[in-house]
DRENDREN-956502 format. One line per 5 residues: for each residue x negated, y negated, z negated of N, C-alpha, C. Coordinates in nm, 3 decimals. Each point is the difference from the previous one (the first is absolute). Example, Ala and Ser with C-alpha at 12.3 -4.5 7.8 and 13.67 -1.06 7.14 Angstrom:
% residues 2
-1.319:0.569:-0.780:0.089:-0.119:0.000:-0.090:-0.120:0.000 ~ 0.035:-0.105:0.072:-0.082:-0.119:-0.006:0.077:-0.109:-0.073
***
This chain:
% residues 288
1.622:2.469:-0.067:0.077:-0.067:0.104:0.044:-0.140:-0.044 ~ 0.031:-0.012:-0.129:0.044:-0.130:-0.051:-0.109:-0.104:0.015 ~ -0.127:0.041:-0.014:-0.111:-0.096:0.011:-0.023:-0.042:0.145 ~ 0.027:0.088:0.096:-0.010:-0.037:0.141:0.097:-0.113:0.033 ~ 0.120:0.008:-0.056:0.100:-0.105:0.022:-0.051:-0.134:-0.052
-0.066:0.002:-0.114:-0.055:-0.124:-0.057:-0.112:-0.056:0.086 ~ -0.082:0.088:0.058:-0.107:-0.047:0.089:0.060:-0.067:0.125 ~ 0.107:0.056:0.052:0.067:-0.061:0.115:0.056:-0.138:-0.038 ~ 0.057:-0.010:-0.119:0.054:-0.127:-0.045:-0.112:-0.103:-0.018 ~ -0.114:0.045:-0.049:-0.115:-0.090:-0.014:-0.045:-0.051:0.137
-0.002:0.087:0.098:-0.037:-0.041:0.136:0.101:-0.100:0.056 ~ 0.128:0.021:-0.032:0.103:-0.095:0.046:-0.025:-0.138:-0.060 ~ -0.030:-0.004:-0.129:-0.029:-0.128:-0.066:-0.121:-0.067:0.065 ~ -0.099:0.079:0.032:-0.120:-0.056:0.062:0.031:-0.062:0.135 ~ 0.082:0.068:0.080:0.039:-0.055:0.129:0.081:-0.127:-0.014
0.087:-0.004:-0.102:0.082:-0.119:-0.023:-0.085:-0.120:-0.042 ~ -0.107:0.026:-0.073:-0.089:-0.109:-0.042:-0.059:-0.069:0.123 ~ -0.047:0.081:0.095:-0.054:-0.062:0.121:0.109:-0.073:0.076 ~ 0.113:0.065:0.021:0.105:-0.058:0.083:0.057:-0.128:-0.060 ~ 0.019:-0.002:-0.132:0.067:-0.113:-0.064:-0.094:-0.111:-0.045
-0.130:0.032:-0.018:-0.091:-0.100:-0.055:-0.122:-0.030:0.087 ~ -0.047:0.096:0.080:-0.127:-0.018:0.069:0.007:0.008:0.151 ~ 0.113:0.030:0.055:0.014:0.000:0.145:0.000:-0.145:0.050 ~ -0.026:-0.024:0.128:0.004:-0.137:0.052:0.133:-0.069:-0.027 ~ 0.109:0.073:0.013:0.132:-0.059:-0.028:0.013:-0.040:-0.146
-0.050:0.084:-0.089:0.011:-0.026:-0.143:-0.083:-0.121:-0.043 ~ -0.120:-0.010:0.054:-0.089:-0.110:-0.037:0.058:-0.135:0.042 ~ 0.081:-0.001:0.105:0.059:-0.124:0.050:0.119:-0.046:-0.084 ~ 0.046:0.081:-0.093:0.118:-0.035:-0.079:-0.031:-0.110:-0.102 ~ 0.101:-0.080:-0.038:-0.021:-0.101:-0.105:-0.025:0.066:-0.135
-0.052:-0.081:-0.092:-0.040:0.055:-0.130:0.114:0.069:-0.073 ~ 0.120:-0.058:0.003:0.108:0.058:-0.078:0.040:0.138:0.052 ~ -0.015:0.020:0.131:0.030:0.132:0.058:-0.107:0.100:-0.041 ~ -0.127:-0.041:0.007:-0.109:0.089:-0.040:0.008:0.034:-0.149 ~ 0.040:-0.097:-0.080:0.015:0.025:-0.144:0.109:0.103:-0.027
0.115:-0.015:0.066:0.110:0.094:-0.022:-0.036:0.139:0.051 ~ -0.072:0.006:0.111:-0.043:0.130:0.052:-0.099:0.066:-0.095 ~ -0.091:-0.079:-0.055:-0.097:0.055:-0.094:0.070:0.057:-0.123 ~ 0.099:-0.071:-0.051:0.072:0.050:-0.117:0.076:0.127:0.032 ~ 0.057:0.008:0.121:0.069:0.121:0.043:-0.095:0.120:0.000
-0.121:-0.021:0.050:-0.098:0.107:0.008:-0.054:0.038:-0.138 ~ -0.015:-0.098:-0.088:-0.038:0.030:-0.138:0.104:0.091:-0.064 ~ 0.128:-0.032:0.022:0.108:0.082:-0.055:-0.004:0.142:0.058 ~ -0.029:0.012:0.130:-0.010:0.132:0.063:-0.111:0.083:-0.065 ~ -0.115:-0.063:-0.024:-0.111:0.073:-0.061:0.031:0.039:-0.144
0.072:-0.085:-0.071:0.039:0.034:-0.137:0.098:0.118:0.001 ~ 0.094:0.000:0.094:0.093:0.111:0.012:-0.074:0.129:0.034 ~ -0.100:-0.009:0.085:-0.080:0.117:0.035:-0.072:0.052:-0.123 ~ -0.057:-0.089:-0.080:-0.069:0.040:-0.121:0.096:0.070:-0.097 ~ 0.121:-0.052:-0.011:0.100:0.062:-0.086:0.038:0.139:0.051
0.014:0.014:0.131:0.033:0.129:0.059:-0.112:0.102:-0.027 ~ -0.124:-0.047:0.004:-0.113:0.089:-0.026:0.001:0.046:-0.146 ~ 0.028:-0.091:-0.091:0.006:0.038:-0.141:0.110:0.103:-0.026 ~ 0.115:-0.020:0.064:0.110:0.096:-0.016:-0.036:0.135:0.060 ~ -0.067:0.000:0.115:-0.043:0.125:0.062:-0.101:0.073:-0.086
-0.092:-0.075:-0.060:-0.099:0.061:-0.087:0.064:0.067:-0.121 ~ 0.099:-0.066:-0.059:0.067:0.058:-0.115:0.061:0.136:0.034 ~ 0.047:0.012:0.123:0.069:0.123:0.041:-0.093:0.108:0.052 ~ -0.106:-0.042:0.072:-0.078:0.097:0.076:-0.147:0.009:-0.035 ~ -0.055:-0.092:-0.078:-0.145:-0.005:-0.015:-0.055:0.127:-0.066
0.071:0.055:-0.100:-0.050:0.121:-0.066:-0.003:0.118:0.097 ~ 0.106:0.014:0.078:0.004:0.108:0.099:-0.110:-0.019:0.103 ~ -0.019:-0.123:0.044:-0.103:-0.028:0.101:-0.139:0.030:-0.053 ~ -0.028:-0.036:-0.126:-0.131:0.027:-0.058:-0.023:0.150:-0.018 ~ 0.106:0.073:-0.036:-0.012:0.145:-0.016:-0.034:0.067:0.133
0.052:-0.054:0.109:-0.020:0.061:0.131:-0.124:-0.052:0.073 ~ -0.023:-0.130:-0.007:-0.110:-0.061:0.077:-0.124:-0.025:-0.085 ~ 0.018:-0.011:-0.131:-0.113:-0.030:-0.087:0.008:-0.141:-0.057 ~ -0.049:-0.016:-0.122:0.006:-0.130:-0.067:-0.082:-0.107:0.073 ~ -0.122:0.034:0.038:-0.086:-0.098:0.066:0.060:-0.049:0.131
0.058:0.091:0.076:0.060:-0.039:0.128:0.113:-0.100:-0.020 ~ 0.090:0.031:-0.093:0.115:-0.089:-0.021:-0.041:-0.130:-0.065 ~ -0.097:0.005:-0.093:-0.049:-0.124:-0.060:-0.066:-0.089:0.105 ~ -0.075:0.063:0.092:-0.065:-0.077:0.105:0.102:-0.068:0.090 ~ 0.100:0.076:0.046:0.100:-0.060:0.089:0.080:-0.109:-0.071
0.028:0.021:-0.129:0.077:-0.100:-0.075:-0.077:-0.131:-0.013 ~ -0.129:0.009:-0.037:-0.077:-0.123:-0.020:-0.036:-0.067:0.133 ~ -0.030:0.079:0.103:-0.031:-0.061:0.130:0.125:-0.066:0.058 ~ 0.116:0.061:-0.020:0.125:-0.063:0.045:0.027:-0.129:-0.076 ~ -0.029:0.001:-0.131:0.016:-0.123:-0.079:-0.092:-0.110:0.053
-0.123:0.036:0.031:-0.096:-0.097:0.053:0.051:-0.059:0.131 ~ 0.054:0.086:0.086:0.052:-0.048:0.128:0.117:-0.094:-0.021 ~ 0.094:0.036:-0.088:0.117:-0.087:-0.022:-0.040:-0.134:-0.060 ~ -0.096:0.002:-0.092:-0.047:-0.127:-0.058:-0.072:-0.084:0.105 ~ -0.069:0.065:0.092:-0.063:-0.072:0.111:0.106:-0.064:0.089
0.107:0.075:0.028:0.109:-0.055:0.081:0.070:-0.115:-0.073 ~ 0.017:0.014:-0.132:0.061:-0.107:-0.078:-0.086:-0.126:0.007 ~ -0.131:0.017:-0.010:-0.091:-0.113:0.015:0.016:-0.065:0.136 ~ 0.013:0.082:0.103:0.015:-0.050:0.136:0.128:-0.082:0.014 ~ 0.107:0.043:-0.067:0.126:-0.074:0.004:-0.014:-0.133:-0.072
-0.052:0.002:-0.122:-0.016:-0.125:-0.076:-0.093:-0.097:0.073 ~ -0.098:0.053:0.069:-0.095:-0.083:0.072:0.070:-0.084:0.107 ~ 0.105:0.055:0.060:0.069:-0.070:0.108:0.103:-0.100:-0.050 ~ 0.036:0.007:-0.129:0.099:-0.093:-0.054:-0.060:-0.140:-0.008 ~ 0.067:-0.101:0.054:-0.057:-0.136:0.000:-0.024:-0.052:-0.141
-0.113:-0.063:-0.018:-0.032:-0.066:-0.126:0.064:-0.139:-0.001 ~ 0.041:-0.050:-0.118:0.054:-0.135:-0.006:-0.105:-0.104:0.033 ~ 0.045:-0.115:0.046:-0.092:-0.109:0.033:-0.082:-0.039:-0.123 ~ -0.129:-0.020:0.021:-0.088:-0.040:-0.109:-0.056:0.114:-0.082 ~ 0.028:0.123:0.041:-0.054:0.115:-0.073:-0.152:-0.004:0.000
-0.061:0.039:-0.110:-0.144:-0.009:-0.015:-0.073:0.124:0.050 ~ 0.073:0.107:0.022:-0.061:0.123:0.051:0.076:0.045:0.124 ~ -0.071:0.074:0.084:0.060:0.047:0.124:0.114:0.097:-0.026 ~ -0.016:0.086:-0.100:0.098:0.106:-0.026:0.067:-0.022:-0.136 ~ 0.123:0.046:-0.010:0.078:-0.018:-0.122:-0.052:0.088:-0.114
0.048:-0.030:-0.120:-0.035:0.081:-0.116:0.046:0.144:0.020 ~ 0.120:0.018:0.054:0.053:0.135:0.023:-0.087:0.077:0.099 ~ -0.049:-0.070:0.102:-0.088:0.064:0.099:-0.130:0.045:-0.065 ~ -0.059:-0.086:-0.080:-0.126:0.033:-0.065:0.018:0.116:-0.099 ~ 0.111:-0.001:-0.074:0.024:0.108:-0.096:0.022:0.133:0.070
0.071:-0.001:0.112:0.019:0.124:0.077:-0.133:0.051:0.053 ~ -0.086:-0.092:0.045:-0.132:0.040:0.049:-0.085:0.061:-0.111 ~ 0.003:-0.060:-0.119:-0.076:0.054:-0.112:0.051:0.139:-0.039 ~ 0.133:0.015:0.001:0.059:0.131:-0.032:-0.042:0.105:0.102 ~ -0.007:-0.039:0.127:-0.043:0.093:0.105:-0.144:0.042:-0.020
-0.087:-0.095:-0.035:-0.141:0.034:-0.024:-0.015:0.092:-0.120 ~ 0.081:-0.021:-0.103:-0.005:0.088:-0.117:0.050:0.140:0.035 ~ 0.109:0.008:0.077:0.052:0.132:0.039:-0.099:0.072:0.091 ~ -0.071:-0.076:0.080:-0.106:0.057:0.082:-0.105:0.070:-0.089 ~ -0.038:-0.066:-0.108:-0.098:0.060:-0.091:0.056:0.128:-0.063
0.130:-0.001:-0.033:0.064:0.120:-0.055:-0.006:0.114:0.101 ~ 0.024:-0.032:0.126:-0.003:0.102:0.105:-0.141:0.055:0.018 ~ -0.100:-0.087:-0.002:-0.138:0.047:0.014:-0.040:0.090:-0.116 ~ 0.053:-0.027:-0.120:-0.030:0.085:-0.115:0.055:0.141:0.021 ~ 0.118:0.010:0.058:0.059:0.130:0.031:-0.083:0.072:0.106
-0.043:-0.074:0.101:-0.084:0.059:0.105:-0.129:0.053:-0.059 ~ -0.060:-0.076:-0.092:-0.128:0.041:-0.061:0.014:0.127:-0.084 ~ 0.113:0.015:-0.068:0.016:0.116:-0.089:0.042:0.125:0.074 ~ 0.051:-0.016:0.120:0.057:0.113:0.073:-0.105:0.075:0.081 ~ 0.024:0.129:0.018:-0.085:0.080:0.087:0.039:-0.013:0.147
0.115:-0.061:0.024:0.046:-0.020:0.138:-0.066:-0.126:0.058 ~ -0.020:0.001:0.132:-0.061:-0.115:0.067:0.110:-0.094:0.049 ~ 0.051:-0.083:-0.093:0.108:-0.092:0.033:-0.050:-0.130:0.061 ~ -0.129:-0.028:-0.010:-0.051:-0.132:0.037:0.027:-0.037:0.146 ~ -0.026:0.087:0.099:0.029:-0.038:0.138:0.147:-0.035:0.023
0.088:0.079:-0.060:0.144:-0.028:0.012:0.033:-0.137:-0.057 ~ -0.054:-0.030:-0.117:0.030:-0.128:-0.065:-0.055:-0.117:0.082 ~ -0.123:0.013:0.046:-0.062:-0.108:0.075:0.079:-0.031:0.128 ~ 0.037:0.105:0.074:0.063:-0.021:0.130:0.147:-0.036:-0.010 ~ 0.070:0.051:-0.102:0.144:-0.024:-0.007:0.038:-0.114:-0.092
-0.090:-0.041:-0.089:0.033:-0.109:-0.091:-0.084:-0.125:0.027 ~ -0.131:0.016:0.014:-0.087:-0.116:0.018:-0.011:-0.044:0.146 ~ 0.004:0.095:0.093:-0.019:-0.032:0.141:0.130:-0.010:0.079 ~ 0.092:0.089:-0.028:0.122:0.003:0.081:0.080:-0.128:-0.015 ~ 0.001:-0.056:-0.119:0.063:-0.130:-0.023:-0.108:-0.097:-0.048
0.004:-0.126:0.042:-0.102:-0.097:-0.046:0.004:-0.010:-0.152 ~ -0.115:0.021:-0.066:-0.001:-0.004:-0.146:-0.009:-0.145:-0.045 ~ 0.113:-0.068:0.010:0.006:-0.143:-0.025:-0.026:-0.038:-0.146 ~ 0.023:0.087:-0.102:-0.029:-0.042:-0.137:-0.143:-0.049:-0.021 ~ -0.097:0.064:0.063:-0.138:-0.045:-0.013:-0.015:-0.142:0.053
0.061:-0.027:0.114:-0.012:-0.132:0.062:0.067:-0.108:-0.086 ~ 0.114:0.033:-0.058:0.070:-0.095:-0.086:-0.085:-0.035:-0.122 ~ -0.059:0.101:-0.064:-0.084:-0.027:-0.117:-0.128:-0.072:0.040 ~ -0.052:0.030:0.119:-0.115:-0.075:0.052:0.035:-0.150:0.006 ~ 0.116:-0.031:0.053:0.042:-0.141:0.009:0.018:-0.061:-0.138
0.056:0.078:-0.093:0.017:-0.051:-0.137:-0.135:-0.035:-0.062 ~ -0.100:0.083:0.023:-0.133:-0.027:-0.054:-0.055:-0.130:0.058 ~ 0.014:-0.017:0.131:-0.051:-0.120:0.065:0.069:-0.124:-0.056 ~ 0.129:0.010:-0.024:0.078:-0.117:-0.041:-0.004:-0.028:-0.150 ~ -0.023:0.102:-0.082:0.005:-0.018:-0.145:-0.131:0.030:-0.071
-0.098:0.061:0.071:-0.125:0.044:-0.060:0.023:0.091:-0.121 ~ 0.106:0.079:0.007:0.034:0.093:-0.109:-0.095:0.120:0.003 ~ -0.084:0.011:-0.102:-0.100:0.107:-0.001:0.061:0.137:-0.028 ~ 0.116:0.002:-0.066:0.067:0.129:-0.019:0.046:0.056:0.133 ~ 0.055:-0.087:0.086:0.039:0.044:0.133:-0.122:0.038:0.084
-0.109:-0.074:-0.018:-0.124:0.036:0.071:-0.046:0.139:-0.042 ~ 0.013:0.031:-0.128:-0.036:0.134:-0.048:0.091:0.106:0.063 ~ 0.126:-0.034:0.022:0.091:0.094:0.066:-0.049:0.031:0.141 ~ -0.042:-0.104:0.071:-0.054:0.023:0.134:-0.123:0.089:-0.005 ~ -0.088:-0.027:-0.094:-0.122:0.080:-0.012:0.031:0.146:-0.033
0.097:0.021:-0.089:0.038:0.138:-0.035:0.059:0.072:0.120 ~ 0.079:-0.071:0.079:0.058:0.062:0.119:-0.110:0.039:0.100 ~ -0.091:-0.091:0.024:-0.109:0.027:0.095:-0.082:0.120:-0.046 ~ -0.031:0.004:-0.129:-0.078:0.113:-0.052:0.076:0.131:0.014 ~ 0.131:-0.005:-0.020:0.080:0.122:0.001:0.012:0.062:0.138
-0.011:-0.081:0.106:0.019:0.055:0.135:-0.131:0.035:0.070 ~ -0.113:-0.014:-0.069:-0.127:0.034:0.064:-0.007:0.143:0.051 ~ 0.054:0.099:-0.076:-0.001:0.137:0.054:0.078:0.015:0.130 ~ 0.092:-0.093:0.027:0.082:0.008:0.121:-0.075:-0.044:0.125 ~ -0.117:-0.061:-0.017:-0.073:-0.055:0.115:-0.039:0.106:0.101
-0.012:0.124:-0.046:-0.041:0.108:0.091:0.117:0.081:0.054 ~ 0.122:-0.038:-0.036:0.117:0.075:0.044:0.020:-0.012:0.150 ~ -0.018:-0.121:0.054:0.015:-0.024:0.143:-0.068:-0.133:0.033 ~ -0.019:-0.026:0.128:-0.059:-0.128:0.040:0.089:-0.116:-0.045 ~ 0.131:0.017:0.015:0.093:-0.106:-0.038:-0.008:-0.027:-0.150
-0.008:0.105:-0.080:-0.010:-0.017:-0.145:-0.131:-0.069:-0.037 ~ -0.108:0.035:0.068:-0.128:-0.064:-0.026:0.003:-0.149:0.029 ~ 0.064:-0.037:0.111:0.011:-0.142:0.035:0.085:-0.074:-0.102 ~ 0.109:0.063:-0.045:0.086:-0.064:-0.099:-0.075:-0.019:-0.131 ~ -0.077:0.099:-0.042:-0.078:-0.012:-0.123:-0.100:-0.115:0.009
-0.067:-0.011:0.115:-0.097:-0.109:0.017:0.069:-0.135:0.000 ~ 0.118:-0.008:0.062:0.074:-0.126:0.000:0.036:-0.043:-0.142 ~ 0.054:0.093:-0.080:0.037:-0.034:-0.136:-0.123:-0.039:-0.082 ~ -0.114:0.067:0.025:-0.123:-0.035:-0.070:-0.042:-0.143:0.034 ~ 0.009:-0.036:0.129:-0.036:-0.135:0.042:0.091:-0.103:-0.066
0.130:0.025:-0.001:0.093:-0.096:-0.060:-0.025:-0.015:-0.150 ~ -0.029:0.110:-0.066:-0.033:-0.009:-0.143:-0.126:-0.084:-0.021 ~ -0.101:0.020:0.085:-0.123:-0.077:-0.013:0.026:-0.149:0.022 ~ 0.084:-0.031:0.100:0.036:-0.140:0.026:0.069:-0.061:-0.121 ~ 0.096:0.074:-0.059:0.072:-0.051:-0.116:-0.095:-0.021:-0.118
-0.091:0.095:-0.022:-0.094:-0.012:-0.112:-0.091:-0.122:0.018 ~ -0.047:-0.020:0.122:-0.087:-0.115:0.025:0.076:-0.131:-0.015 ~ 0.125:0.001:0.044:0.080:-0.122:-0.012:0.019:-0.037:-0.147 ~ 0.032:0.099:-0.084:0.018:-0.026:-0.143:-0.130:-0.050:-0.061 ~ -0.112:0.059:0.038:-0.130:-0.044:-0.053:-0.030:-0.144:0.039
0.039:-0.038:0.122:-0.031:-0.134:0.050:0.103:-0.104:-0.043 ~ 0.102:0.041:-0.072:0.105:-0.092:-0.041:-0.017:-0.046:-0.144 ~ -0.114:0.029:-0.061:-0.024:-0.040:-0.138:-0.024:-0.149:-0.013 ~ 0.002:-0.051:-0.123:-0.015:-0.145:-0.023:-0.138:-0.053:0.034 ~ -0.102:0.087:0.011:-0.134:-0.048:0.027:-0.043:0.029:0.143
0.100:0.019:0.085:-0.030:0.034:0.139:-0.056:-0.122:0.074 ~ -0.122:0.016:0.051:-0.058:-0.108:0.080:-0.030:0.046:0.142 ~ 0.060:0.113:0.039:-0.025:0.052:0.133:0.108:-0.053:0.095 ~ -0.001:-0.130:0.024:0.107:-0.064:0.074:0.015:0.056:0.140 ~ -0.109:0.012:0.072:0.008:0.049:0.137:0.050:0.144:0.005
-0.051:0.084:-0.090:0.042:0.140:-0.002:0.149:0.011:-0.034 ~ 0.045:-0.086:-0.093:0.140:0.004:-0.039:0.090:-0.042:0.115 ~ -0.042:-0.105:0.074:0.080:-0.044:0.115:0.007:0.109:0.107 ~ -0.109:0.073:0.019:0.003:0.110:0.097:0.096:0.108:-0.046 ~ 0.004:0.028:-0.130:0.092:0.100:-0.052:0.144:-0.045:0.022
0.027:-0.130:-0.021:0.135:-0.050:0.024:0.040:0.019:0.147 ~ -0.095:-0.020:0.090:0.029:0.018:0.142:0.042:0.143:0.028 ~ -0.074:0.096:-0.056:0.034:0.140:0.021:0.138:0.031:-0.056 ~ 0.031:-0.055:-0.117:0.129:0.026:-0.062:0.114:-0.061:0.082 ~ -0.024:-0.117:0.057:0.104:-0.061:0.083:0.026:0.085:0.123
-0.106:0.058:0.057:0.017:0.087:0.116:0.079:0.126:-0.036 ~ -0.010:0.042:-0.125:0.077:0.114:-0.047:0.143:-0.040:-0.038 ~ 0.030:-0.130:0.003:0.133:-0.045:-0.036:0.022:-0.008:-0.150 ~ -0.108:-0.015:-0.078:0.011:0.002:-0.145:-0.015:-0.141:-0.055 ~ 0.098:-0.042:-0.080:-0.005:-0.130:-0.066:-0.085:0.010:-0.126
-0.079:-0.103:-0.029:-0.077:-0.001:-0.125:0.033:-0.125:-0.078 ~ -0.036:0.000:-0.128:0.049:-0.100:-0.093:-0.042:-0.142:0.029 ~ -0.107:-0.023:0.076:-0.048:-0.135:0.021:0.058:-0.064:0.125 ~ 0.093:0.070:0.065:0.067:-0.059:0.114:0.142:-0.036:-0.039 ~ 0.074:-0.059:0.091:0.135:-0.045:-0.030:0.099:0.113:-0.010
0.129:-0.036:0.000:0.105:0.100:-0.011:-0.004:0.095:0.119 ~ 0.059:0.116:-0.020:-0.004:0.105:0.100:0.087:-0.039:0.119 ~ -0.055:0.018:0.118:0.074:-0.029:0.121:0.087:0.118:0.037 ~ 0.092:-0.023:0.095:0.087:0.108:0.045:-0.082:0.114:0.060 ~ -0.104:-0.033:0.077:-0.083:0.105:0.059:-0.068:0.083:-0.108
-0.043:-0.065:-0.108:-0.065:0.074:-0.107:0.099:0.090:-0.072 ~ 0.127:-0.045:-0.013:0.098:0.086:-0.062:0.026:0.121:0.087 ~ 0.003:-0.020:0.131:0.015:0.115:0.089:-0.123:0.089:-0.010 ~ -0.118:-0.062:-0.008:-0.123:0.070:-0.032:-0.057:0.089:0.108 ~ -0.129:-0.012:0.020:-0.080:0.094:0.076:0.032:0.004:0.149
0.086:-0.085:0.053:0.032:0.005:0.143:-0.096:-0.090:0.076 ~ -0.125:0.030:-0.011:-0.104:-0.082:0.060:-0.087:0.084:0.093 ~ -0.060:-0.065:0.097:-0.104:0.067:0.078:-0.126:-0.004:-0.083 ~ -0.058:0.117:-0.027:-0.117:0.008:-0.086:-0.124:0.009:0.087 ~ -0.069:-0.110:0.015:-0.113:-0.001:0.090:-0.128:0.039:-0.073
-0.113:-0.019:0.067:-0.126:0.048:-0.052:-0.041:-0.064:-0.131 ~ 0.056:-0.116:-0.037:-0.040:-0.063:-0.124:0.030:0.088:-0.120 ~ 0.119:0.065:-0.002:0.035:0.086:-0.110:-0.092:0.120:-0.004 ~ -0.026:0.056:0.116:-0.087:0.117:0.007:-0.140:-0.034:-0.051 ~ -0.049:-0.120:0.031:-0.132:-0.040:-0.045:-0.005:-0.005:-0.152
0.110:-0.039:-0.063:0.004:-0.005:-0.146:-0.016:0.138:-0.059 ~ 0.048:0.101:0.071:-0.004:0.136:-0.052:-0.128:0.072:0.035 ~ -0.064:-0.038:0.108:-0.114:0.078:0.049:-0.117:0.000:-0.097 ~ -0.003:-0.099:-0.088:-0.103:0.001:-0.103:0.012:0.117:-0.093 ~ 0.118:0.066:0.001:0.020:0.116:-0.086:-0.024:0.130:0.075
-0.062:-0.006:0.119:-0.036:0.121:0.070:0.108:0.055:0.091 ~ 0.104:-0.078:0.026:0.108:0.044:0.086:-0.011:-0.069:0.134 ~ 0.016:0.075:0.109:-0.015:-0.059:0.132:0.117:-0.090:0.034 ~ -0.023:-0.094:0.091:0.104:-0.092:0.042:0.120:0.074:0.056 ~ -0.025:0.100:0.085:0.112:0.073:0.059:0.084:0.071:-0.103
-0.064:0.059:-0.103:0.073:0.070:-0.103:0.087:-0.095:-0.080 ~ -0.053:-0.116:-0.033:0.077:-0.095:-0.078:0.119:-0.051:0.079 ~ -0.023:-0.036:0.127:0.110:-0.052:0.080:0.108:0.104:0.022 ~ -0.042:0.126:0.018:0.099:0.107:0.014:0.073:0.021:-0.131 ~ -0.075:0.005:-0.109:0.062:0.025:-0.129:0.093:-0.110:-0.045
-0.031:-0.124:0.036:0.083:-0.111:-0.043:0.139:0.003:0.062 ~ 0.019:0.082:0.104:0.133:0.014:0.057:0.098:0.054:-0.102 ~ -0.051:0.079:-0.097:0.087:0.056:-0.103:0.060:-0.110:-0.086 ~ -0.067:-0.114:-0.008:0.047:-0.107:-0.088:0.122:-0.071:0.055 ~ 0.038:0.028:0.124:0.114:-0.068:0.059:0.121:0.093:-0.002
0.086:-0.010:-0.104:0.111:0.092:-0.012:0.106:-0.022:0.107 ~ -0.010:-0.105:0.079:0.098:-0.021:0.106:-0.026:0.091:0.119 ~ -0.116:0.067:-0.001:-0.026:0.097:0.105:0.081:0.125:-0.028 ~ 0.002:0.092:0.093:0.081:0.120:-0.020:-0.043:0.073:-0.127 ~ 0.095:0.068:-0.063:-0.020:0.052:-0.134:-0.081:0.128:0.000
-0.108:0.004:0.071:-0.088:0.116:-0.004:-0.137:-0.042:0.046 ~ -0.095:-0.008:-0.091:-0.131:-0.055:0.034:-0.104:0.107:0.026 ~ 0.032:0.125:-0.029:-0.100:0.105:0.016:-0.051:0.011:0.141 ~ 0.091:-0.003:0.098:-0.042:0.014:0.139:-0.087:-0.116:0.042 ~ 0.030:-0.120:-0.050:-0.080:-0.117:0.036:-0.142:0.015:-0.051
-0.015:0.051:-0.122:-0.133:0.012:-0.057:-0.078:0.113:0.064 ~ 0.070:0.097:0.062:-0.070:0.108:0.067:-0.060:-0.044:0.132 ~ 0.055:-0.110:0.057:-0.045:-0.044:0.133:-0.140:-0.059:-0.006
***
């Protein structure tokens, strides 16, 4: 029963994130208001994490004895992944200072990396268990809330050409391949993440010192601008880029992805997940 209370509190935090940072009213607020709201929500998530640790100290042994070790380990790690994803979503909305060289703050990128690592921990538990936890994880953690950590690290790769972060994207894409058959929505999400990883990998390859593919590089920049992603060879980040992803994604972006075997309709539908200002549940959208 104690864990149900924590799940309700997590849902409350999720609703507050939309209301205070991503609703139309919230987006219209000045930077100092959005910054203070973001810090308030960061504190809420930290308090939730502390409450979970205290609950685990008191109840985790009893819960494992009754429900099983794999079950409780799965719920613990999937909940951690969700909270880190929400923390990333909060940091993402905090305004960057003028002249910042990257779209997202260091704290945002670190939260995203932590979420991707916890995701791998959760998949390891799923792999070792005889229980079929994968559909639950895909629908309640990756689909029910926009998995923004992947998108944040995608942007970091584009802006910094960090190959360690690119490897993180590749590991994530590889880890979710078994989920492609869970549902149509999961399959579309897997293909979307695969396309974005391919785009990031090609961008890094074309950003080397001996790059002479000028036309191809300019086309890549066009696609990235349509995605709302700043790259290192352009000027300082604009306000729209800090808000990120609030763009109409026309056929040009889809054409960039179709070379990877993904249809235009699938890419355009899947890219809706990249806009966290939409309602906080993308599964239904991907099912359509």
